[in-house]
N, C-alpha and C positions, 0 to 999 in steps of 0.2 A: 643604506638599503632599507626599503620600507616593505615589510612582509604583509601582504594582503591576506593570502590564505596559505594552506600547505603547498600548493603548486604554483601560485602567483606571486611574484614579487616585483618591485620597481627599483630599478638602479638609481643612484645618486644624480647621475647626469639628466635623468628625465625630469626631475623635479628642480625647478628654478626657485630659490629663496633669496628674497631681497630684504634687508633691514631698513626700515623707514621710520620716521618720528611718529610716535603715537599721538592721537588726538585726545582731547578732554583734559580733565583736571590733573594736577600733579605738581603745580608750582613751575619754577624755573627749570626743573630737572626735565620736564617734557620738552622743552625747546632745545635741549643740549644732547640728549641721548637718544639713539635710534634703537628703541626697544620692540617696536611692532615689526611683525613679519608678513611680508607680502608674498604669497605662494602661488606660483603659475605652473600648470601642468597641461602639456599638449596632448590631447587624446590621441590625435591621428599619428603623431610621431612616436608614441609610446610602444613599449613591447607588450602591452596587455593583450590577451587572446581576443579574437574578433568578436565573440559574443559580448564581452565586457564592453568594448568600443562601441558596438552597435547599441547597446542599452544605455550607455552614458549619453551618447550623441541624441538619443531619442527621448532622454529624460527632460522634463520640464522643470528646470531648476534655475534660479536666477544667477546662481554662481557659474554656470557654464555659459560661455559666450556663443554666438552664432558660428564662429570660427572653430569651435571645438576646444576651447581652452578653459580649464577651470582655474578660477581666480578666488583665492581664500585670503582674507585679511585677519590676522590674529593680533589683538592687542589687549587681551583681558589681563595679562600679567605684567608685572614690572620688570621681569628679566627677559632678555632676548632668547634665552635657552628655553624657557618655559613656554614662550609664545611659539618657538619653532616646533616644539613637541606638540603643542595644541593644534597648530595648523596641520601637521602630519597626520594626527589622529583624526581631524575632521575630514581629510581627504580620504583616509582609509574608510571612515564611517560612510562617506558619500558613495564610495565605489561599491562597499558592501551591501548598502541599501538598495542600489540599483539592481543588484543581483538576486534580491529576494523575489521569489515568484508568489504573486498574490493568489490566494485561494479563490477559485471561481465561486461566485454567489449563486446559490439556488434559490429561485422564488418560492416562497411559501405561503400557505393560507393560514389565518388564525383558526384555532379549534373551535368547535360548536360551543363548547363550555365557555370560552373566552368571549365569544359573540354574545352569548346569553347573559354573562356577568356584566358586559359593557352596556347592554340594553337596559338591565334592571337598575344599574347605577344612574344611568340618564333619567330613567322614570323616577327614581328616588330624589335626584336633584330637582326635577321638575315639581314635584309635590312640596318640597321644602321652599323652593322660590315662590310658588303659588301662595303658600301660607303666609309669606312675608307681606303680599300685596294688601292694599287697602280693601276692606270689605265694601261691595256695591250692593245697594239696596234696590 
């Protein structure tokens, strides 16, 4: 069971874990041992609250397919157990990241002092660059 928050958790039957062979270097061992984990999680079939489902389905994440299935491939570690734990933590992080409400941005204007400093800096740069030019007679 994966605990998302105090009130939300996912049962083991909701998360499909499949061991596959990892890609990359590692010698002959890579071709023999299935250490990578392929995690599949169906958002629509899950027991998540409706708010979680809506936000997950609306999220623009490459790991979420059009059918509403989250696919995570974990192959960073050499052992299957560590890759399994990594995949579960990444699923939890994805779900929690979707639930974070972004603070609404308020448009602001620069202060009068900031505008004045910018203009004086521009004037200073102008005089420095003009003093580098060739003198015309």
